[in-house]
Z-matrix of the N, CA and C atoms (Angstrom, degrees):
N
C 1 1.444
C 2 1.529 1 109.03
N 3 1.318 2 115.62 1 140.48
C 4 1.452 3 120.46 2 -177.71
C 5 1.522 4 113.67 3 -61.68
N 6 1.313 5 118.00 4 -25.77
C 7 1.461 6 119.73 5 -175.37
C 8 1.516 7 112.99 6 -77.75
N 9 1.304 8 119.13 7 -5.16
C 10 1.463 9 121.65 8 -178.94
C 11 1.522 10 110.20 9 -97.40
N 12 1.295 11 116.34 10 82.62
C 13 1.454 12 121.50 11 177.80
C 14 1.510 13 108.79 12 -122.97
N 15 1.297 14 116.33 13 154.20
C 16 1.455 15 120.31 14 -176.15
C 17 1.518 16 113.03 15 -83.29
N 18 1.304 17 118.74 16 -19.93
C 19 1.462 18 120.14 17 -173.18
C 20 1.525 19 113.66 18 -98.59
N 21 1.299 20 119.82 19 -7.25
C 22 1.466 21 122.59 20 -177.08
C 23 1.527 22 109.52 21 -117.24
N 24 1.331 23 117.68 22 99.84
C 25 1.466 24 119.36 23 -176.88
C 26 1.526 25 114.00 24 -60.45
N 27 1.329 26 117.76 25 -38.79
C 28 1.471 27 119.09 26 -179.22
C 29 1.521 28 111.98 27 -66.95
N 30 1.326 29 117.39 28 -31.75
C 31 1.463 30 120.96 29 179.95
C 32 1.522 31 111.62 30 -69.92
N 33 1.316 32 117.56 31 -21.08
C 34 1.464 33 120.30 32 179.22
C 35 1.519 34 112.45 33 -97.54
N 36 1.323 35 117.88 34 3.45
C 37 1.465 36 121.04 35 -178.92
C 38 1.520 37 110.91 36 -72.12
N 39 1.309 38 115.01 37 166.84
C 40 1.468 39 120.53 38 -175.78
C 41 1.530 40 113.09 39 -65.95
N 42 1.325 41 117.66 40 -32.59
C 43 1.467 42 120.04 41 -177.35
C 44 1.514 43 114.43 42 -90.42
N 45 1.331 44 117.76 43 -3.06
C 46 1.463 45 120.52 44 -175.59
C 47 1.525 46 112.13 45 -63.49
N 48 1.314 47 117.27 46 -44.46
C 49 1.465 48 119.89 47 -178.04
C 50 1.528 49 110.73 48 -62.04
N 51 1.316 50 116.60 49 -41.63
C 52 1.462 51 120.48 50 179.27
C 53 1.521 52 111.37 51 -65.47
N 54 1.332 53 117.20 52 -40.56
C 55 1.462 54 120.35 53 177.73
C 56 1.526 55 111.32 54 -68.21
N 57 1.318 56 117.69 55 -33.68
C 58 1.456 57 119.67 56 176.67
C 59 1.524 58 111.10 57 -67.61
N 60 1.325 59 117.09 58 -36.45
C 61 1.472 60 120.55 59 177.10
C 62 1.527 61 110.46 60 -66.65
N 63 1.333 62 117.26 61 -45.17
C 64 1.464 63 119.24 62 -178.19
C 65 1.531 64 111.91 63 -68.41
N 66 1.341 65 117.25 64 -35.37
C 67 1.468 66 117.87 65 176.32
C 68 1.523 67 110.66 66 -68.03
N 69 1.325 68 117.07 67 -35.32
C 70 1.465 69 119.73 68 176.99
C 71 1.523 70 111.13 69 -65.57
N 72 1.324 71 116.94 70 -41.76
C 73 1.464 72 120.49 71 177.53
C 74 1.530 73 111.08 72 -64.60
N 75 1.326 74 115.98 73 -44.21
C 76 1.466 75 119.93 74 178.79
C 77 1.524 76 111.66 75 -60.29
N 78 1.332 77 116.39 76 -47.04
C 79 1.462 78 119.25 77 -179.29
C 80 1.529 79 111.28 78 -66.42
N 81 1.322 80 117.14 79 -33.85
C 82 1.460 81 120.12 80 177.74
C 83 1.519 82 112.56 81 -65.72
N 84 1.334 83 116.27 82 -45.91
C 85 1.474 84 120.27 83 178.21
C 86 1.523 85 110.28 84 -66.09
N 87 1.330 86 116.73 85 -40.38
C 88 1.468 87 119.96 86 179.34
C 89 1.527 88 111.01 87 -63.69
N 90 1.312 89 117.38 88 -41.23
C 91 1.477 90 120.06 89 177.02
C 92 1.532 91 110.75 90 -66.42
N 93 1.334 92 116.86 91 -35.20
C 94 1.466 93 119.97 92 175.73
C 95 1.513 94 111.39 93 -62.44
N 96 1.323 95 117.00 94 -40.34
C 97 1.470 96 121.18 95 177.53
C 98 1.521 97 110.63 96 -66.19
N 99 1.319 98 116.30 97 -41.44
C 100 1.467 99 119.30 98 -179.14
C 101 1.524 100 112.36 99 -66.04
N 102 1.342 101 117.60 100 -25.51
C 103 1.464 102 120.58 101 -176.29
C 104 1.529 103 114.61 102 -96.47
N 105 1.320 104 118.54 103 -22.15
C 106 1.461 105 119.81 104 -175.85
C 107 1.527 106 111.62 105 -89.75
N 108 1.315 107 115.16 106 153.90
C 109 1.464 108 120.67 107 177.64
C 110 1.528 109 111.43 108 -121.74
N 111 1.329 110 117.70 109 -6.82
C 112 1.454 111 120.93 110 179.94
C 113 1.521 112 110.54 111 -75.19
N 114 1.309 113 116.59 112 130.57
C 115 1.460 114 122.34 113 -175.55
C 116 1.530 115 111.28 114 -65.59
N 117 1.331 116 117.21 115 -44.85
C 118 1.458 117 120.64 116 -177.77
C 119 1.539 118 111.17 117 -66.11
N 120 1.311 119 116.66 118 -42.59
C 121 1.465 120 121.26 119 179.04
C 122 1.533 121 110.54 120 -66.25
N 123 1.307 122 117.01 121 -39.63
C 124 1.463 123 121.07 122 178.25
C 125 1.526 124 110.90 123 -64.11
N 126 1.328 125 117.68 124 -38.36
C 127 1.470 126 121.13 125 179.65
C 128 1.528 127 110.60 126 -64.25
N 129 1.339 128 117.21 127 -40.95
C 130 1.462 129 120.23 128 177.80
C 131 1.524 130 111.10 129 -66.23
N 132 1.313 131 115.94 130 -43.35
C 133 1.464 132 119.86 131 179.00
C 134 1.523 133 111.35 132 -66.18
N 135 1.318 134 116.59 133 -34.30
C 136 1.467 135 121.24 134 178.91
C 137 1.518 136 110.83 135 -62.92
N 138 1.329 137 117.81 136 -46.09
C 139 1.464 138 120.15 137 179.07
C 140 1.523 139 111.00 138 -67.68
N 141 1.319 140 117.46 139 -35.02
C 142 1.462 141 120.90 140 175.86
C 143 1.519 142 110.75 141 -65.31
N 144 1.328 143 116.38 142 -41.39
C 145 1.454 144 120.92 143 179.31
C 146 1.521 145 110.91 144 -64.51
N 147 1.302 146 117.98 145 -40.37
C 148 1.461 147 121.51 146 178.30
C 149 1.527 148 110.85 147 -64.38
N 150 1.324 149 117.21 148 -43.31
C 151 1.470 150 120.79 149 177.39
C 152 1.521 151 111.14 150 -61.78
N 153 1.335 152 116.64 151 -47.14
C 154 1.469 153 120.29 152 -179.09
C 155 1.527 154 112.15 153 -64.63
N 156 1.320 155 117.41 154 -36.36
C 157 1.463 156 120.14 155 178.64
C 158 1.530 157 110.52 156 -66.04
N 159 1.316 158 117.42 157 -41.40
C 160 1.464 159 120.64 158 176.59
C 161 1.521 160 111.91 159 -65.33
N 162 1.322 161 116.49 160 -42.69
C 163 1.462 162 120.33 161 177.72
C 164 1.524 163 110.88 162 -64.58
N 165 1.324 164 116.50 163 -39.30
C 166 1.467 165 120.79 164 179.13
C 167 1.523 166 111.10 165 -63.96
N 168 1.303 167 117.16 166 -39.77
C 169 1.461 168 120.88 167 177.55
C 170 1.526 169 110.85 168 -62.12
N 171 1.326 170 117.11 169 -43.93
C 172 1.472 171 121.36 170 177.66
C 173 1.524 172 111.10 171 -64.13
N 174 1.328 173 117.18 172 -42.96
C 175 1.467 174 120.27 173 179.03
C 176 1.520 175 112.12 174 -66.46
N 177 1.310 176 116.91 175 -34.73
C 178 1.462 177 121.11 176 176.43
C 179 1.532 178 110.12 177 -63.09
N 180 1.317 179 116.80 178 -43.20
C 181 1.456 180 121.77 179 177.94
C 182 1.525 181 110.87 180 -64.63
N 183 1.326 182 117.34 181 -45.88
C 184 1.468 183 120.77 182 -179.83
C 185 1.521 184 111.75 183 -65.27
N 186 1.320 185 117.40 184 -36.85
C 187 1.467 186 120.57 185 177.83
C 188 1.514 187 110.59 186 -65.91
N 189 1.322 188 117.07 187 -40.84
C 190 1.456 189 120.42 188 176.89
C 191 1.518 190 112.03 189 -64.58
N 192 1.326 191 116.83 190 -40.96
C 193 1.463 192 120.31 191 178.65
C 194 1.520 193 111.86 192 -66.27
N 195 1.326 194 117.31 193 -32.73
C 196 1.465 195 119.63 194 179.28
C 197 1.521 196 111.90 195 -70.31
N 198 1.324 197 117.84 196 -23.11
C 199 1.465 198 121.24 197 179.10
C 200 1.527 199 112.30 198 -88.47
N 201 1.316 200 116.93 199 -18.17
C 202 1.464 201 121.45 200 -178.58
C 203 1.527 202 109.27 201 -65.01
N 204 1.320 203 117.45 202 130.80
C 205 1.475 204 124.26 203 -176.78
C 206 1.518 205 112.34 204 58.19
N 207 1.329 206 116.60 205 30.92
C 208 1.451 207 121.76 206 176.77
C 209 1.519 208 110.52 207 -93.88
N 210 1.318 209 116.96 208 -153.07
C 211 1.465 210 120.15 209 176.39
C 212 1.532 211 110.83 210 -58.59
N 213 1.326 212 117.74 211 145.76
C 214 1.463 213 121.33 212 -174.74
C 215 1.542 214 113.43 213 -56.36
N 216 1.309 215 117.53 214 -37.58
C 217 1.471 216 120.06 215 -179.30
C 218 1.513 217 110.99 216 -64.37
N 219 1.322 218 116.17 217 -45.29
C 220 1.461 219 120.42 218 -179.50
C 221 1.520 220 111.45 219 -69.77
N 222 1.316 221 117.06 220 -39.15
C 223 1.461 222 119.86 221 179.28
C 224 1.532 223 110.92 222 -65.61
N 225 1.316 224 116.98 223 -38.54
C 226 1.465 225 120.87 224 177.23
C 227 1.531 226 110.47 225 -64.98
N 228 1.328 227 117.09 226 -41.93
C 229 1.461 228 120.58 227 178.38
C 230 1.530 229 111.39 228 -65.56
N 231 1.324 230 116.66 229 -38.41
C 232 1.466 231 120.48 230 177.40
C 233 1.526 232 110.58 231 -63.98
N 234 1.323 233 117.16 232 -43.07
C 235 1.468 234 120.30 233 177.61
C 236 1.525 235 111.46 234 -62.79
N 237 1.331 236 116.17 235 -40.19
C 238 1.470 237 119.62 236 178.34
C 239 1.525 238 110.92 237 -64.46
N 240 1.332 239 116.46 238 -33.15
C 241 1.461 240 120.42 239 -179.42
C 242 1.519 241 111.94 240 -73.28
N 243 1.321 242 118.00 241 -45.85
C 244 1.466 243 120.24 242 -173.16
C 245 1.519 244 114.63 243 -94.49
N 246 1.325 245 118.07 244 -18.65
C 247 1.466 246 118.79 245 -178.33
C 248 1.525 247 113.50 246 -137.42
N 249 1.299 248 118.23 247 -1.24
C 250 1.458 249 120.87 248 -176.26
C 251 1.515 250 112.74 249 -101.65
N 252 1.323 251 114.92 250 -142.73
C 253 1.465 252 121.31 251 -176.27
C 254 1.521 253 113.08 252 -62.90
N 255 1.310 254 116.99 253 -33.29
C 256 1.471 255 120.90 254 -176.22
C 257 1.519 256 113.53 255 -91.98
N 258 1.313 257 117.55 256 4.36
C 259 1.466 258 120.81 257 -175.41
C 260 1.531 259 112.27 258 -62.58
N 261 1.312 260 117.33 259 -39.10
C 262 1.461 261 120.04 260 179.33
C 263 1.519 262 112.71 261 -60.66
N 264 1.333 263 116.03 262 -45.52
C 265 1.463 264 120.12 263 177.15
C 266 1.526 265 111.28 264 -65.05
N 267 1.323 266 115.96 265 -43.42
C 268 1.460 267 119.33 266 -177.86
C 269 1.519 268 111.71 267 -63.69
N 270 1.338 269 116.52 268 -54.09
C 271 1.460 270 119.50 269 -176.68
C 272 1.529 271 111.98 270 -73.11
N 273 1.318 272 117.70 271 -36.48
C 274 1.460 273 120.64 272 -177.92
C 275 1.517 274 114.32 273 -76.51
N 276 1.350 275 116.27 274 -53.70
C 277 1.461 276 119.65 275 -175.77
C 278 1.522 277 113.93 276 -87.77
N 279 1.328 278 117.44 277 -45.30
C 280 1.475 279 119.49 278 -175.82
C 281 1.522 280 111.27 279 -74.49
N 282 1.321 281 116.48 280 -55.65
C 283 1.465 282 119.72 281 -174.58
C 284 1.531 283 111.75 282 -82.21
N 285 1.330 284 117.53 283 -47.75
C 286 1.466 285 120.52 284 -175.92
C 287 1.515 286 113.72 285 -73.07
N 288 1.329 287 115.53 286 -70.14
C 289 1.470 288 120.07 287 -175.94
C 290 1.518 289 112.80 288 -78.22
N 291 1.345 290 117.63 289 -25.83
C 292 1.459 291 120.47 290 -176.39
C 293 1.507 292 115.30 291 -89.34
N 294 1.335 293 117.94 292 -23.83
C 295 1.466 294 120.63 293 178.92
C 296 1.526 295 112.85 294 -127.30
N 297 1.313 296 117.79 295 -48.46
C 298 1.466 297 120.90 296 -175.66
C 299 1.511 298 113.50 297 -64.64
N 300 1.319 299 116.01 298 -52.58
C 301 1.461 300 120.61 299 -179.26
C 302 1.536 301 112.98 300 -61.00
N 303 1.334 302 119.44 301 -47.25
C 304 1.467 303 118.74 302 178.50
C 305 1.524 304 113.42 303 -64.20
N 306 1.332 305 117.51 304 -40.55
C 307 1.468 306 119.70 305 178.98
C 308 1.525 307 110.88 306 -62.91
N 309 1.306 308 115.72 307 -44.98
C 310 1.461 309 120.16 308 178.86
C 311 1.527 310 111.04 309 -63.14
N 312 1.318 311 116.95 310 -44.64
C 313 1.469 312 120.70 311 -179.87
C 314 1.527 313 111.65 312 -64.73
N 315 1.333 314 117.15 313 -38.70
C 316 1.466 315 119.71 314 -179.96
C 317 1.519 316 112.32 315 -71.96
N 318 1.335 317 117.46 316 -32.39
C 319 1.468 318 120.15 317 179.91
C 320 1.516 319 111.86 318 -78.89
N 321 1.331 320 117.23 319 -41.74
C 322 1.463 321 121.48 320 -173.40
C 323 1.529 322 111.41 321 -89.13
N 324 1.301 323 116.32 322 -42.66
C 325 1.458 324 120.97 323 -174.37
C 326 1.510 325 113.21 324 -66.01
N 327 1.290 326 114.39 325 145.13
C 328 1.463 327 119.04 326 174.44
C 329 1.515 328 108.07 327 -64.19
N 330 1.264 329 117.03 328 167.58
C 331 1.465 330 120.79 329 -177.68
C 332 1.522 331 111.26 330 -73.87
N 333 1.311 332 115.20 331 58.39
C 334 1.452 333 120.86 332 179.01
C 335 1.522 334 109.32 333 -90.39
N 336 1.294 335 115.63 334 139.78
C 337 1.471 336 120.68 335 -177.05
C 338 1.525 337 111.49 336 -63.50
N 339 1.319 338 118.41 337 -37.87
C 340 1.461 339 121.09 338 -178.20
C 341 1.532 340 111.03 339 -63.50
N 342 1.322 341 117.64 340 -41.70
C 343 1.466 342 121.42 341 178.54
C 344 1.524 343 110.30 342 -65.81
N 345 1.313 344 116.97 343 -41.51
C 346 1.457 345 120.65 344 179.30
C 347 1.519 346 111.14 345 -64.90
N 348 1.324 347 117.47 346 -41.99
C 349 1.465 348 120.98 347 179.20
C 350 1.523 349 111.44 348 -66.11
N 351 1.323 350 116.60 349 -41.99
C 352 1.460 351 120.47 350 178.22
C 353 1.529 352 110.66 351 -64.02
N 354 1.314 353 117.01 352 -40.80
C 355 1.468 354 121.03 353 178.41
C 356 1.527 355 110.98 354 -64.04
N 357 1.311 356 116.77 355 -41.64
C 358 1.463 357 120.77 356 178.37
C 359 1.528 358 110.77 357 -63.02
N 360 1.301 359 116.62 358 -42.98
C 361 1.463 360 120.75 359 178.61
C 362 1.534 361 111.26 360 -64.10
N 363 1.325 362 116.90 361 -43.07
C 364 1.474 363 120.84 362 178.21
C 365 1.526 364 111.29 363 -63.08
N 366 1.328 365 117.23 364 -40.49
C 367 1.462 366 120.59 365 178.78
C 368 1.531 367 110.96 366 -64.23
N 369 1.311 368 117.32 367 -39.11
C 370 1.472 369 120.52 368 177.43
C 371 1.525 370 110.57 369 -63.60
N 372 1.312 371 116.99 370 -43.55
C 373 1.464 372 120.96 371 -179.90
C 374 1.529 373 110.58 372 -65.23
N 375 1.321 374 117.11 373 -43.83
C 376 1.456 375 120.46 374 179.56
C 377 1.527 376 112.60 375 -64.88
N 378 1.336 377 117.27 376 -41.87
C 379 1.460 378 120.71 377 179.50
C 380 1.526 379 111.24 378 -66.92
N 381 1.310 380 117.20 379 -41.53
C 382 1.463 381 120.80 380 178.75
C 383 1.529 382 110.91 381 -65.92
N 384 1.314 383 117.31 382 -38.21
C 385 1.463 384 121.15 383 177.91
C 386 1.519 385 110.55 384 -65.45
N 387 1.336 386 117.67 385 -41.64
C 388 1.459 387 120.65 386 178.39
C 389 1.523 388 110.71 387 -62.11
N 390 1.317 389 116.89 388 -43.89
C 391 1.465 390 120.12 389 178.01
C 392 1.521 391 111.02 390 -60.94
N 393 1.321 392 117.15 391 -42.18
C 394 1.451 393 120.39 392 179.39
C 395 1.526 394 111.24 393 -65.37
N 396 1.346 395 116.69 394 -41.00
C 397 1.457 396 120.61 395 -179.83
C 398 1.516 397 111.89 396 -64.17
N 399 1.327 398 118.10 397 -33.65
C 400 1.452 399 120.90 398 178.97
C 401 1.524 400 111.55 399 -60.60
N 402 1.336 401 116.35 400 -31.73
C 403 1.459 402 119.57 401 -179.52
C 404 1.521 403 113.27 402 -94.09
N 405 1.318 404 118.26 403 -19.44
C 406 1.453 405 119.43 404 -175.41
C 407 1.517 406 114.37 405 -96.65
N 408 1.331 407 117.98 406 -22.28
C 409 1.462 408 120.82 407 -179.38
C 410 1.515 409 108.50 408 -84.33
N 411 1.318 410 115.62 409 124.33
C 412 1.475 411 119.59 410 -179.76
C 413 1.506 412 111.15 411 -122.14
């Protein structure tokens, strides 16, 4: 599995595999939305994407809580992610633009194709950024 590397403490944490699965599911549904043109299929994928984004946010929180007061290496990496050098990317791209904005747009916005496409694109960017941060934060 890609998450088992010796140089990235967050990638070896207990919640990493689960977060990698949810980001893969999110990116898969988002790519499905970007490729389909059928209204009924897009509506089903849209509700699935909203559910997965909410679940991913909860899993992200639980994974962070599981690392809090854990082994020193993991706790240091968690601090670097949420309050250190990578905090801007994490809070801005992963949480804000990658999860918050799409969830809000999907819940509030009418079932317009442009909003759904923008949300799918934002979710892909946020998920890819989270995966990159897992390997770059040490």
